[in-house]
C-alpha positions in Angstrom: 89.2 126.4 96.4 85.6 127.9 96.2 84.1 125.8 93.2 87.2 123.6 92.6 86.0 120.2 91.4 86.5 117.1 93.4 88.9 114.5 92.7 87.5 111.8 90.9 88.3 108.0 90.9 90.7 106.8 88.4 89.0 104.6 85.6 92.2 103.6 84.3 94.0 101.8 86.4 95.6 98.6 86.2 96.6 96.0 88.9 100.1 97.5 88.9 100.3 100.3 86.5 98.5 103.4 85.3 99.5 106.0 83.1 96.4 108.7 84.1 97.5 108.8 88.1 100.4 107.1 88.3 98.8 105.0 91.3 98.9 107.9 93.4 96.6 109.8 95.2 94.8 106.7 96.5 94.1 106.0 93.0 92.2 109.5 92.4 92.8 111.9 89.5 92.9 115.6 90.7 92.5 118.3 88.3 95.8 120.8 89.0 94.1 123.4 86.5 91.1 124.3 89.2 93.5 125.7 91.8 94.3 129.5 91.3 97.2 131.0 93.5 96.8 134.8 94.2 99.0 135.5 97.3 100.9 133.9 100.0 100.8 135.4 103.7 103.0 134.4 106.1 101.8 135.6 109.6 101.1 139.0 109.0 103.3 139.9 105.7 103.0 139.3 101.8 105.6 136.3 101.2 106.9 136.7 97.9 109.8 133.7 97.7 106.7 131.3 98.8 104.6 132.9 96.1 106.9 132.1 93.3 108.0 128.6 94.5 104.3 127.7 94.6 103.5 129.5 91.2 106.2 127.4 89.3 104.8 124.1 91.2 101.6 123.1 90.8 102.2 119.7 93.2 104.0 121.9 95.9 100.6 124.2 95.5 98.4 121.6 96.4 100.4 119.9 99.2 100.5 123.1 101.0 97.1 124.4 100.5 94.6 124.3 103.7 91.1 125.4 103.7 90.2 127.1 107.0 86.6 127.4 108.3 84.6 128.1 111.2 81.6 126.2 110.2 80.6 123.0 112.6 82.3 119.9 111.5 80.0 117.5 109.4 78.2 114.8 111.5 80.2 111.7 111.7 83.3 113.3 110.0 86.3 113.2 112.9 89.5 115.1 112.1 92.5 112.9 111.5 95.5 112.6 114.2 97.5 115.5 114.0 95.4 117.7 111.8 95.8 121.3 112.3 92.9 123.4 113.8 92.2 126.8 113.4 
């Protein structure tokens, strides 16, 4: 997701409804068009059925996306309980 824009705080929220974010994603708006799917690898093999599923369902794509790095954690950041570790 290199270069993908960050989510932005929704400015259209009312106290109990919103037509822009639907009061989801902690009232942030995510631009799904910024995410491009190229391949899915499960274990050491390409996974065509999952590629087809994610290509047709952008919300599921975002839910299943993981970003891995070997960089040091940002000072002050702590992974959440159950956070997958590389």
